[in-house]
C-alpha positions in Angstrom: 6.7 138.1 -115.9 4.7 134.9 -117.0 2.0 134.0 -114.7 2.0 130.8 -113.0 -0.8 128.2 -113.5 -1.9 128.9 -110.2 -2.7 132.6 -111.5 -4.0 131.5 -114.9 -7.9 131.6 -115.0 -9.4 127.7 -115.0 -10.6 126.8 -118.1 -14.6 125.8 -117.6 -16.4 123.3 -119.5 -18.5 124.3 -122.2 -22.2 124.5 -120.8 -24.5 121.8 -121.8 -27.4 122.9 -124.1 -30.9 123.9 -123.2 -33.1 121.0 -122.2 -29.9 118.4 -121.6 -27.8 116.4 -123.8 -29.2 115.9 -127.3 -30.1 112.3 -128.0 -27.4 110.4 -129.7 -27.5 110.0 -133.5 -28.5 106.5 -134.9 -25.7 104.7 -135.3 -23.4 106.3 -132.8 -22.4 105.6 -129.4 -25.0 106.3 -126.4 -23.7 106.9 -123.4 -26.7 106.1 -121.5 -26.9 102.8 -122.6 -23.2 102.5 -121.3 -23.9 103.9 -118.0 -23.6 102.1 -114.3 -26.0 102.7 -111.8 -24.0 104.4 -108.9 -26.5 102.7 -106.5 -24.1 99.7 -107.1 -21.3 101.1 -105.2 -20.3 99.1 -102.2 -22.9 96.6 -102.8 -21.4 93.1 -101.6 -20.8 90.7 -104.6 -21.9 87.0 -103.9 -19.0 84.5 -103.2 -17.7 81.7 -105.3 -19.3 79.4 -103.0 -22.4 80.9 -102.8 -22.7 80.5 -106.6 -21.7 77.1 -106.9 -23.9 76.1 -104.5 -26.7 78.2 -106.6 -25.8 76.4 -109.3 -25.7 72.9 -107.7 -29.4 73.4 -106.5 -30.2 74.7 -109.6 -28.7 71.3 -111.3 -31.0 69.5 -108.9 -34.3 71.7 -109.7 -33.2 70.7 -113.3 -33.4 67.0 -113.0 -36.7 67.2 -111.5 -38.0 69.0 -114.2 -36.5 66.8 -116.8 -39.0 63.9 -115.1 -42.1 65.9 -116.7 -44.0 65.0 -119.9 -42.5 66.6 -123.5 -45.9 68.6 -123.8 -45.2 70.6 -120.5 -41.5 71.6 -121.4 -43.5 73.2 -124.7 -45.9 74.9 -122.9 -43.2 77.1 -120.5 -41.1 77.2 -123.7 -43.9 79.1 -125.4 -44.2 81.3 -122.5 -40.5 81.8 -122.5 -40.5 83.1 -125.9 -43.6 85.3 -125.4 -42.1 86.6 -122.4 -38.8 87.7 -124.6 -40.9 90.2 -126.7 -43.0 91.0 -122.9 -40.6 94.4 -122.4 -40.3 97.2 -124.8 -36.7 97.3 -124.3 -35.7 99.3 -128.1 -37.7 101.9 -129.7 -36.6 101.0 -133.1 -39.1 99.3 -135.7 -37.3 96.3 -136.4 -37.7 95.3 -132.5 -41.5 95.7 -132.7 -41.4 92.8 -135.4 -39.6 91.0 -133.2 -41.9 91.6 -130.4 -44.9 90.4 -132.7 -42.8 87.4 -133.7 -42.3 86.4 -130.0 -45.8 86.6 -129.3 -47.3 84.9 -132.0 -44.4 82.1 -132.1 -44.9 81.3 -128.4 -48.4 81.5 -128.8 -48.5 78.9 -131.1 -46.3 76.7 -129.0 -48.3 77.0 -126.1 -51.6 76.1 -127.5 -50.0 73.2 -129.5 -48.2 72.0 -126.3 -52.0 72.2 -124.4 -53.7 70.1 -127.2 -51.1 67.7 -126.9 -51.3 67.7 -122.8 -54.9 66.6 -123.2 -55.3 62.7 -121.9 -51.7 62.5 -121.6 -49.7 62.0 -118.1 -48.0 65.1 -117.1 -44.6 62.8 -115.9 -42.6 60.6 -118.3 -43.6 57.1 -117.3 -40.6 55.6 -119.1 -38.3 57.1 -116.9 -39.4 55.1 -114.0 -40.5 52.1 -115.7 -39.3 50.2 -118.4 -41.2 47.8 -120.5 -39.9 43.8 -120.2 -39.1 43.7 -123.9 -36.9 46.9 -123.6 -34.9 45.2 -120.8 -34.5 41.6 -122.7 -33.4 43.7 -125.8 -30.7 45.9 -123.3 -29.3 42.5 -122.3 -29.3 40.8 -125.9 -26.2 39.9 -126.7 -24.5 42.4 -129.6 -22.1 42.1 -132.0 -18.8 40.1 -132.0 -15.4 40.6 -133.2 -12.7 37.9 -134.0 -9.3 38.4 -132.2 -7.7 40.1 -135.1 -10.5 42.4 -136.6 -10.0 43.8 -140.2 -10.7 47.4 -140.9 -14.0 46.2 -142.5 -15.0 44.2 -139.8 -14.1 46.7 -137.3 -16.4 49.2 -139.5 -19.3 46.6 -139.6 -19.1 46.3 -135.5 -19.5 50.0 -135.2 -22.1 50.3 -137.4 -24.1 47.5 -135.8 -23.8 48.9 -132.6 -25.0 52.2 -134.1 -28.2 50.2 -135.5 -28.6 48.3 -131.7 -28.2 51.9 -129.8 -30.9 53.9 -132.4 -33.0 50.6 -131.7 -32.9 50.4 -128.2 -33.7 54.3 -127.9 -36.4 54.0 -130.2 -37.9 51.6 -127.9 -37.7 53.6 -124.6 -38.6 57.3 -126.0 -40.8 55.7 -129.2 -40.2 57.1 -132.8 -41.3 60.2 -134.0 -40.9 63.2 -136.2 -40.2 65.0 -132.6 -37.8 63.1 -131.4 -35.7 63.0 -135.0 -36.0 66.8 -134.9 -34.8 66.6 -131.1 -32.2 64.6 -132.0 -30.9 66.9 -134.8 -31.3 69.7 -132.6 -29.1 68.6 -130.1 -26.2 67.8 -132.8 -26.2 71.2 -133.9 -26.1 72.5 -130.4 -29.0 73.9 -130.8 -31.0 72.5 -127.9 -33.1 74.7 -125.7 -34.8 72.5 -123.1 -35.3 72.6 -119.6 -32.4 74.2 -118.9 -33.0 77.8 -121.1 -36.5 77.8 -119.8 -35.5 77.8 -116.1 -32.5 80.0 -116.3 -34.7 82.5 -118.6 -38.2 82.2 -117.5 -37.3 81.9 -114.0 -35.0 84.5 -113.3 -37.2 87.0 -114.6 -40.3 86.2 -112.6 -38.1 85.7 -109.8 -36.5 89.5 -110.2 -32.9 88.1 -110.8 -33.2 84.9 -108.9 -33.5 81.5 -109.2 -34.4 78.4 -106.6 -30.6 77.7 -106.0 -29.9 82.0 -105.7 -32.9 82.5 -103.9 -31.5 79.6 -101.0 -27.8 81.0 -101.1 -29.2 84.7 -100.7 -27.8 86.1 -103.9 -29.4 87.4 -107.1 -28.4 88.7 -110.2 -28.5 92.7 -111.3 -28.0 94.8 -114.2 -25.2 97.4 -114.3 -27.4 100.2 -115.1 -29.6 99.5 -112.6 -32.7 98.6 -114.5 -35.0 95.8 -114.0 -33.4 92.7 -115.5 -36.1 91.5 -118.6 -36.4 88.1 -120.1 -34.2 88.8 -123.1 -31.6 89.9 -120.3 -32.0 86.5 -119.0 -31.9 84.8 -122.2 -28.3 86.6 -123.1 -27.3 85.5 -119.4 -28.0 82.2 -119.9 -26.8 81.7 -123.8 -23.5 82.9 -121.7 -22.8 79.8 -120.2 -22.7 78.0 -123.5 -19.8 80.8 -124.3 -18.1 79.5 -120.5 -18.0 75.7 -121.9 -16.6 76.6 -125.3 -14.0 78.7 -123.4 -12.8 75.3 -121.5 -14.4 76.6 -118.9 -12.2 79.7 -118.3 -14.8 82.0 -118.6 -16.5 80.8 -115.5 -13.6 81.1 -113.8 -13.4 84.7 -114.2 -15.1 85.2 -111.2 -11.6 84.6 -109.0 -9.9 87.2 -110.6 -12.2 89.9 -111.8 -12.6 93.0 -109.7 -16.4 92.4 -109.7 -16.4 88.4 -110.2 -18.0 88.8 -113.3 -17.8 85.7 -115.6 -18.1 85.3 -118.9 -22.1 85.3 -118.4 -22.3 88.4 -116.9 -19.6 90.3 -119.2 -21.9 89.2 -122.0 -25.3 90.4 -120.8 -24.2 93.4 -118.5 -24.8 92.2 -115.3 -23.6 91.6 -111.9 -24.1 88.7 -109.2 -24.7 90.6 -105.7 -26.1 89.6 -102.2 -29.3 90.2 -101.7 -29.8 93.1 -99.3 
């Protein structure tokens, strides 16, 4: 008579080696980096209206910050770049090199910004006042088209409009190599600006909060329970671009995802919880 499954001795898993699990070999999966902090179990997630309200408040804050002069933005951009290398998030040699690059680049940007700020206003005065010549330029009659324009006439008309638009922008902002570089980077989608500074540096210093999240009682936390660093916040900010690239569907994930993780949370390995 064969023994029943209940009579059979249990199969025991092999005991772990003395001193705990050996560290994974380079290039292999590390379970430690994929673990989720058990303390997150049962934490109340932020509601959709809290996250939407926080983003609206943050938008108002960004609109106010945009009134500051360019050197002020440069100063905070340098601080943000330096903060990316402030924490030793990896023991690899390549990360050590990147940390020095972040420190040196951030320090150079901050120094240059401080020098540009000397003797200059902190606010962008052009955002409040327009010179009369600029107003006259904006109201000047532009090129006209005949009733039945040809293709060549349409092309000439479009080129004249583009030239007038550029001339008006230069009269408001001034023409310089810095503005030319900003226009080129904006065309390539490389603009960092106040949004990158705010969501990276602000979220790091306030430990997972922005002004909006603070007012609505929410915060961003890492799934592994470790403290959010500047690189985490920067990667999460980059997830906003991914949300736009997916036709806003990446943001809408929080309506059906079990942990209400939008695409920026999936990318940065974070979750938004209620403050508690």
